[in-house]
ROKE-308915 format. One record per residue (C-alpha): residue number from 1; residue in one letter; x, y, z. Coordinates in nm, 3 decimals. Each point is the difference from the previous one (the first is absolute). Example, Ala and Ser with C-alpha at 12.3 -4.5 7.8 and 13.67 -1.06 7.14 Angstrom:
REM residues 2
+-----+---+---------+---------+---------+
:   k : r :    east :   north :      up :
+-----+---+---------+---------+---------+
:   1 : A :   1.230 :  -0.450 :   0.780 :
:   2 : S :   0.137 :   0.344 :  -0.066 :
+-----+---+---------+---------+---------+
//
This chain:
REM residues 216
+-----+---+---------+---------+---------+
:   k : r :    east :   north :      up :
+-----+---+---------+---------+---------+
:   1 : M :  -3.620 :   3.229 :  11.499 :
:   2 : N :  -0.203 :   0.261 :   0.183 :
:   3 : I :  -0.241 :  -0.087 :   0.282 :
:   4 : R :  -0.308 :  -0.021 :  -0.221 :
:   5 : E :   0.176 :  -0.234 :  -0.244 :
:   6 : M :   0.109 :  -0.223 :   0.287 :
:   7 : R :  -0.351 :  -0.010 :   0.144 :
:   8 : T :  -0.176 :  -0.076 :  -0.327 :
:   9 : Q :   0.242 :  -0.283 :  -0.077 :
:  10 : L :  -0.126 :  -0.169 :   0.316 :
:  11 : G :  -0.364 :   0.077 :  -0.079 :
:  12 : D :  -0.043 :   0.178 :   0.335 :
:  13 : T :  -0.216 :   0.298 :   0.084 :
:  14 : Q :   0.173 :   0.281 :   0.187 :
:  15 : S :  -0.136 :  -0.126 :   0.332 :
:  16 : E :   0.112 :  -0.357 :  -0.073 :
:  17 : F :   0.346 :   0.114 :  -0.102 :
:  18 : A :   0.025 :   0.206 :   0.318 :
:  19 : A :  -0.108 :  -0.296 :   0.215 :
:  20 : R :   0.229 :  -0.245 :  -0.182 :
:  21 : Y :   0.314 :   0.206 :   0.070 :
:  22 : H :  -0.110 :   0.172 :   0.324 :
:  23 : I :   0.009 :   0.349 :  -0.149 :
:  24 : P :  -0.263 :   0.260 :   0.101 :
:  25 : F :  -0.276 :   0.027 :  -0.259 :
:  26 : R :   0.035 :   0.381 :  -0.014 :
:  27 : T :   0.371 :  -0.038 :  -0.076 :
:  28 : I :  -0.078 :  -0.223 :  -0.300 :
:  29 : Q :  -0.253 :   0.255 :  -0.124 :
:  30 : N :   0.250 :   0.286 :   0.037 :
:  31 : W :   0.271 :  -0.195 :  -0.183 :
:  32 : E :  -0.226 :  -0.090 :  -0.290 :
:  33 : N :  -0.148 :   0.351 :  -0.027 :
:  34 : G :   0.347 :   0.156 :  -0.006 :
:  35 : L :  -0.055 :   0.196 :   0.322 :
:  36 : R :   0.302 :  -0.173 :   0.154 :
:  37 : K :   0.287 :  -0.206 :  -0.135 :
:  38 : P :   0.111 :  -0.324 :   0.167 :
:  39 : P :   0.371 :  -0.030 :   0.084 :
:  40 : Q :   0.197 :  -0.201 :  -0.255 :
:  41 : Y :   0.089 :  -0.269 :   0.255 :
:  42 : I :  -0.373 :  -0.055 :   0.060 :
:  43 : L :  -0.059 :  -0.037 :  -0.373 :
:  44 : D :   0.286 :  -0.248 :  -0.025 :
:  45 : L :  -0.126 :  -0.207 :   0.294 :
:  46 : L :  -0.357 :  -0.005 :  -0.131 :
:  47 : E :   0.111 :  -0.094 :  -0.350 :
:  48 : N :   0.194 :  -0.298 :   0.135 :
:  49 : R :  -0.292 :  -0.113 :   0.217 :
:  50 : I :  -0.248 :   0.035 :  -0.284 :
:  51 : R :   0.225 :  -0.193 :  -0.237 :
:  52 : E :   0.003 :  -0.284 :   0.255 :
:  53 : D :  -0.377 :   0.017 :   0.050 :
:  54 : L :  -0.063 :  -0.016 :  -0.373 :
:  55 : V :   0.224 :  -0.307 :  -0.030 :
:  56 : N :  -0.188 :  -0.152 :   0.291 :
:  57 : R :  -0.319 :   0.010 :  -0.203 :
:  58 : K :   0.130 :  -0.188 :  -0.303 :
:  59 : T :   0.117 :  -0.351 :  -0.077 :
:  60 : N :   0.113 :  -0.156 :  -0.325 :
:  61 : T :  -0.087 :  -0.369 :  -0.009 :
:  62 : L :  -0.239 :  -0.243 :   0.162 :
:  63 : P :   0.151 :  -0.284 :   0.204 :
:  64 : K :  -0.001 :  -0.355 :  -0.131 :
:  65 : Y :  -0.056 :  -0.300 :   0.222 :
:  66 : D :   0.317 :  -0.099 :   0.183 :
:  67 : T :   0.020 :  -0.333 :   0.182 :
:  68 : R :   0.254 :   0.150 :   0.241 :
:  69 : K :  -0.255 :   0.250 :   0.130 :
:  70 : S :  -0.281 :  -0.054 :   0.251 :
:  71 : D :  -0.360 :  -0.013 :  -0.120 :
:  72 : L :  -0.277 :   0.228 :   0.122 :
:  73 : P :  -0.354 :  -0.127 :   0.072 :
:  74 : K :  -0.193 :  -0.067 :  -0.321 :
:  75 : R :  -0.286 :   0.235 :  -0.081 :
:  76 : S :  -0.214 :  -0.292 :  -0.118 :
:  77 : D :   0.014 :  -0.158 :   0.348 :
:  78 : Y :  -0.186 :   0.293 :   0.160 :
:  79 : I :  -0.353 :   0.132 :  -0.020 :
:  80 : G :   0.012 :   0.377 :  -0.037 :
:  81 : A :   0.292 :   0.233 :  -0.052 :
:  82 : F :   0.034 :   0.109 :   0.362 :
:  83 : S :   0.059 :  -0.348 :   0.136 :
:  84 : W :   0.269 :  -0.062 :  -0.261 :
:  85 : L :   0.167 :   0.337 :   0.055 :
:  86 : K :   0.010 :  -0.057 :   0.375 :
:  87 : A :   0.168 :  -0.335 :  -0.056 :
:  88 : V :   0.253 :   0.167 :  -0.230 :
:  89 : R :   0.053 :   0.278 :   0.256 :
:  90 : D :   0.067 :  -0.261 :   0.268 :
:  91 : Q :   0.276 :  -0.141 :  -0.221 :
:  92 : L :   0.154 :   0.333 :  -0.103 :
:  93 : G :  -0.033 :   0.178 :   0.336 :
:  94 : E :  -0.225 :   0.268 :   0.146 :
:  95 : D :   0.209 :   0.289 :  -0.136 :
:  96 : V :  -0.064 :  -0.090 :  -0.365 :
:  97 : V :  -0.203 :   0.253 :  -0.203 :
:  98 : F :  -0.205 :  -0.151 :  -0.282 :
:  99 : A :   0.005 :   0.186 :  -0.333 :
: 100 : L :  -0.172 :  -0.006 :  -0.341 :
: 101 : D :  -0.251 :  -0.289 :  -0.037 :
: 102 : E :   0.045 :  -0.110 :   0.360 :
: 103 : A :  -0.062 :   0.357 :   0.121 :
: 104 : L :  -0.319 :   0.008 :  -0.210 :
: 105 : M :  -0.114 :  -0.325 :   0.163 :
: 106 : C :   0.067 :   0.150 :   0.344 :
: 107 : Q :  -0.209 :   0.302 :  -0.099 :
: 108 : G :  -0.281 :  -0.227 :  -0.121 :
: 109 : S :   0.009 :   0.149 :  -0.350 :
: 110 : F :   0.133 :  -0.312 :  -0.178 :
: 111 : R :  -0.085 :  -0.364 :   0.066 :
: 112 : G :   0.324 :  -0.141 :  -0.132 :
: 113 : R :   0.051 :  -0.321 :  -0.194 :
: 114 : S :  -0.020 :  -0.362 :   0.114 :
: 115 : D :   0.343 :  -0.068 :  -0.153 :
: 116 : E :   0.171 :   0.302 :   0.159 :
: 117 : Y :   0.378 :  -0.049 :   0.010 :
: 118 : I :   0.169 :   0.341 :  -0.004 :
: 119 : V :  -0.014 :   0.190 :   0.330 :
: 120 : W :   0.099 :   0.369 :  -0.013 :
: 121 : V :   0.137 :   0.155 :   0.318 :
: 122 : Y :   0.206 :   0.271 :   0.161 :
: 123 : G :   0.246 :  -0.143 :   0.247 :
: 124 : D :   0.344 :  -0.148 :   0.048 :
: 125 : D :   0.180 :  -0.162 :  -0.294 :
: 126 : S :   0.015 :  -0.321 :   0.204 :
: 127 : L :  -0.371 :  -0.051 :  -0.079 :
: 128 : E :   0.106 :  -0.109 :  -0.347 :
: 129 : R :   0.108 :  -0.330 :   0.155 :
: 130 : F :  -0.364 :  -0.097 :  -0.060 :
: 131 : N :  -0.118 :  -0.103 :  -0.344 :
: 132 : G :  -0.214 :   0.259 :  -0.175 :
: 133 : V :   0.088 :   0.297 :   0.221 :
: 134 : V :   0.091 :   0.326 :  -0.175 :
: 135 : V :   0.144 :   0.270 :   0.229 :
: 136 : L :  -0.087 :   0.338 :  -0.153 :
: 137 : G :   0.203 :   0.187 :   0.259 :
: 138 : N :   0.156 :  -0.032 :   0.342 :
: 139 : E :  -0.170 :   0.304 :   0.152 :
: 140 : I :  -0.325 :   0.185 :  -0.046 :
: 141 : S :  -0.132 :   0.305 :   0.179 :
: 142 : P :  -0.259 :  -0.077 :   0.271 :
: 143 : Y :  -0.210 :   0.268 :  -0.173 :
: 144 : N :  -0.046 :  -0.244 :  -0.290 :
: 145 : V :  -0.093 :  -0.299 :   0.216 :
: 146 : K :  -0.345 :  -0.104 :   0.121 :
: 147 : E :  -0.099 :  -0.283 :   0.235 :
: 148 : K :  -0.312 :  -0.218 :  -0.002 :
: 149 : N :  -0.075 :  -0.337 :   0.158 :
: 150 : G :   0.357 :  -0.015 :   0.128 :
: 151 : L :   0.146 :   0.042 :  -0.350 :
: 152 : R :   0.219 :   0.292 :  -0.108 :
: 153 : F :  -0.022 :   0.120 :  -0.360 :
: 154 : T :   0.060 :   0.299 :  -0.228 :
: 155 : E :  -0.281 :   0.254 :  -0.018 :
: 156 : F :  -0.194 :   0.025 :  -0.327 :
: 157 : N :   0.180 :   0.290 :  -0.168 :
: 158 : R :   0.341 :  -0.154 :   0.075 :
: 159 : T :  -0.128 :  -0.333 :  -0.132 :
: 160 : I :  -0.104 :   0.164 :  -0.327 :
: 161 : S :   0.338 :   0.175 :  -0.032 :
: 162 : D :   0.185 :  -0.326 :   0.066 :
: 163 : A :  -0.215 :  -0.178 :  -0.259 :
: 164 : L :   0.075 :   0.259 :  -0.269 :
: 165 : A :   0.371 :  -0.008 :   0.091 :
: 166 : N :   0.006 :  -0.377 :  -0.050 :
: 167 : E :  -0.257 :  -0.026 :  -0.279 :
: 168 : D :   0.239 :  -0.179 :  -0.237 :
: 169 : I :   0.006 :  -0.312 :   0.218 :
: 170 : L :  -0.328 :   0.027 :   0.190 :
: 171 : D :  -0.333 :  -0.156 :  -0.095 :
: 172 : M :  -0.213 :   0.315 :   0.019 :
: 173 : Q :  -0.334 :  -0.180 :   0.046 :
: 174 : G :   0.006 :   0.060 :   0.374 :
: 175 : I :   0.068 :   0.372 :  -0.024 :
: 176 : T :  -0.260 :   0.045 :  -0.275 :
: 177 : E :  -0.264 :  -0.178 :   0.209 :
: 178 : A :   0.091 :   0.202 :   0.308 :
: 179 : V :  -0.007 :   0.334 :  -0.183 :
: 180 : S :  -0.337 :  -0.098 :  -0.147 :
: 181 : R :  -0.139 :  -0.077 :   0.345 :
: 182 : Y :   0.131 :   0.336 :   0.123 :
: 183 : Y :  -0.158 :   0.184 :  -0.293 :
: 184 : Y :  -0.350 :  -0.141 :   0.050 :
: 185 : A :   0.015 :   0.017 :   0.380 :
: 186 : N :   0.105 :   0.365 :  -0.025 :
: 187 : G :  -0.300 :   0.119 :  -0.203 :
: 188 : E :   0.163 :  -0.077 :  -0.336 :
: 189 : S :   0.295 :   0.223 :   0.081 :
: 190 : F :   0.378 :  -0.047 :   0.028 :
: 191 : E :   0.026 :   0.294 :   0.240 :
: 192 : G :   0.261 :  -0.072 :   0.266 :
: 193 : L :   0.222 :  -0.211 :  -0.227 :
: 194 : F :   0.327 :   0.144 :  -0.129 :
: 195 : V :   0.313 :  -0.114 :  -0.179 :
: 196 : A :   0.331 :   0.158 :  -0.098 :
: 197 : P :   0.003 :   0.175 :  -0.340 :
: 198 : E :   0.210 :  -0.274 :  -0.161 :
: 199 : Y :  -0.276 :  -0.251 :   0.079 :
: 200 : Q :  -0.293 :   0.221 :  -0.102 :
: 201 : K :  -0.052 :  -0.159 :  -0.343 :
: 202 : G :   0.013 :  -0.346 :   0.155 :
: 203 : F :  -0.255 :   0.097 :   0.260 :
: 204 : E :  -0.231 :   0.151 :  -0.262 :
: 205 : R :   0.007 :  -0.330 :  -0.188 :
: 206 : I :  -0.076 :  -0.197 :   0.317 :
: 207 : A :  -0.275 :   0.246 :   0.093 :
: 208 : K :  -0.168 :  -0.057 :  -0.335 :
: 209 : E :   0.022 :  -0.377 :   0.042 :
: 210 : A :  -0.128 :   0.032 :   0.357 :
: 211 : K :  -0.315 :   0.181 :  -0.113 :
: 212 : D :  -0.083 :  -0.289 :  -0.233 :
: 213 : Y :   0.109 :  -0.280 :   0.235 :
: 214 : Y :  -0.335 :  -0.081 :   0.160 :
: 215 : S :  -0.211 :   0.100 :  -0.297 :
: 216 : N :   0.144 :  -0.270 :  -0.228 :
+-----+---+---------+---------+---------+
//
């Protein structure tokens, strides 16, 4: 893969790719424009890192209830998403980064469900000792993490990319509602949202559904 192919697989802009791997922005531009050629060992290192990062954003199955695992606080026992997420955070630890639906709740763009069971996170594999926890990846760039009300979560574009990467097993109601809120709050525009080329058709479908979400 060349640098542009690596970057678009991640769904990053040039500046995001540069920040993710601590490479000067101008260097990324020069590599992609053919003004300079990266050394082969750099290409090999980046390809390995990107392969790991792509795996980090995908899972295959949802967990089933296991009596041997510990239970998290029940969503139905709390009024409001923030109070529940803080209780979950207290169980999982302060370093946990919420993803997907939980990230949308942190952002205030999705209310969640009263029967919420699955909790999507970035963090250590040991977090899967709790029922319902899905670890999307062990590491995530600080560039992709936001913090609000003491909760850490993936920023919106990363959340969308993660949703499209895991669409086969994810209930997309949350992402559709959140994209709809973004669209109408942004003057009926999706400007500022981006996805990797392989997810473009999926995003176009969600964008169409998002436009109709509050009008139906």
